[in-house]
C-alpha positions as CSV (number, residue, x, y, z in Angstrom):
1,M,171.0,120.7,165.3
2,E,168.3,121.1,167.9
3,S,170.4,120.7,170.8
4,L,173.1,123.2,169.3
5,L,169.8,126.0,168.7
6,S,168.7,125.4,172.2
7,G,172.3,126.1,173.7
8,I,172.2,129.0,171.6
9,N,168.8,130.5,172.8
10,R,170.0,129.7,176.2
11,Q,173.2,131.9,175.7
12,R,171.2,134.6,174.3
13,E,168.7,134.5,177.0
14,R,171.4,134.6,179.7
15,R,172.9,137.4,178.0
16,Y,169.4,139.2,178.3
17,I,169.1,138.7,181.5
18,R,172.4,140.0,182.1
19,A,171.7,143.3,180.0
20,R,168.6,143.6,182.2
21,A,170.2,143.6,185.3
22,L,172.9,145.9,184.4
23,I,170.3,148.4,183.3
24,E,169.7,149.0,187.1
25,D,173.4,150.3,187.5
26,L,173.1,152.8,184.6
27,I,169.9,154.1,185.9
28,R,171.6,154.9,189.3
29,I,174.6,156.4,187.6
30,L,172.3,158.8,185.4
31,V,170.0,159.7,188.2
32,E,172.6,160.3,190.9
33,K,175.6,161.7,189.1
34,Y,174.0,163.5,186.0
35,H,170.6,164.2,187.6
36,V,168.5,163.2,184.5
37,K,164.8,163.9,184.9
38,K,164.0,160.7,182.9
39,I,165.0,157.7,181.3
40,V,163.2,155.4,178.8
41,L,164.3,151.9,177.4
42,I,163.7,151.6,173.9
43,G,165.0,148.9,171.3
44,S,165.6,145.3,171.5
45,C,166.3,145.1,175.0
46,L,162.8,146.0,175.5
47,N,161.9,142.2,174.4
48,K,163.7,139.1,175.1
49,D,162.6,137.3,171.8
50,R,164.1,140.5,169.8
51,F,167.4,140.6,171.9
52,R,170.5,138.7,169.8
53,F,174.0,138.5,170.6
54,H,174.7,142.0,169.0
55,S,172.0,143.9,170.8
56,D,173.0,146.7,172.9
57,I,171.3,148.7,175.6
58,D,169.4,151.9,174.2
59,L,168.5,154.6,176.8
60,C,166.8,157.8,175.9
61,V,167.4,160.4,178.6
62,K,165.6,164.1,179.6
63,G,167.4,166.6,181.3
64,L,171.0,165.5,180.6
65,E,173.4,168.5,180.5
66,G,174.9,168.8,177.0
67,S,178.5,169.4,178.1
68,L,178.1,166.3,180.3
69,Y,177.0,163.8,177.2
70,F,180.2,162.4,176.7
71,K,181.3,161.8,180.1
72,A,178.2,160.2,181.0
73,L,178.4,157.8,177.8
74,G,181.8,156.8,178.7
75,E,181.0,156.0,182.2
76,L,178.1,154.0,180.9
77,L,180.4,152.2,178.4
78,I,182.7,151.3,181.3
79,S,180.2,150.2,183.3
80,A,178.3,148.3,180.8
81,G,181.5,145.7,180.0
82,E,180.3,143.6,177.4
83,F,177.5,145.6,176.0
84,N,177.6,148.6,174.0
85,V,175.1,151.6,175.4
86,D,173.3,154.5,173.1
87,L,172.4,157.5,175.1
88,I,170.0,159.3,173.3
89,P,168.9,162.7,174.4
90,M,165.4,163.1,174.3
91,E,165.6,167.1,173.6
92,D,167.4,165.8,170.3
93,A,165.3,163.4,169.3
94,T,163.7,163.1,165.9
95,E,160.1,162.5,165.3
96,R,160.6,159.0,164.5
97,M,162.7,158.5,167.6
98,K,160.1,160.2,169.6
99,G,157.9,157.4,168.2
100,Y,160.2,154.9,169.9
101,I,160.2,156.7,172.9
102,E,156.7,156.8,173.3
103,K,156.5,152.7,173.2
104,G,159.3,152.7,175.2
105,E,159.7,151.3,179.1
106,V,160.0,154.3,181.4
107,L,162.5,153.3,183.8
108,Y,162.9,156.5,185.7
109,N,160.8,159.6,185.9
110,E,161.3,162.2,188.4
């Protein structure tokens, strides 16, 4: 049983590493193509111990033109492959979400 758990943990850790590496590509897309001003990572991708097999990549962005939201999200989802991506405009964030953003990891800030 211990061997099985160890194998599961290794797989989960490898998936976490792939997600973190992928984030660099997502940042590039958001900055170069959609000219966002700020990107903050929130959620389980912040912490390897909280990351699970169903975990996604939660990105909060500032400065994404509203009319480009679905185009940007679609491009991120295609680029993300096995991962789901949540794209949250900071301008539309609830007070609760703003709290998560404050505790998140700033990935890009113009």
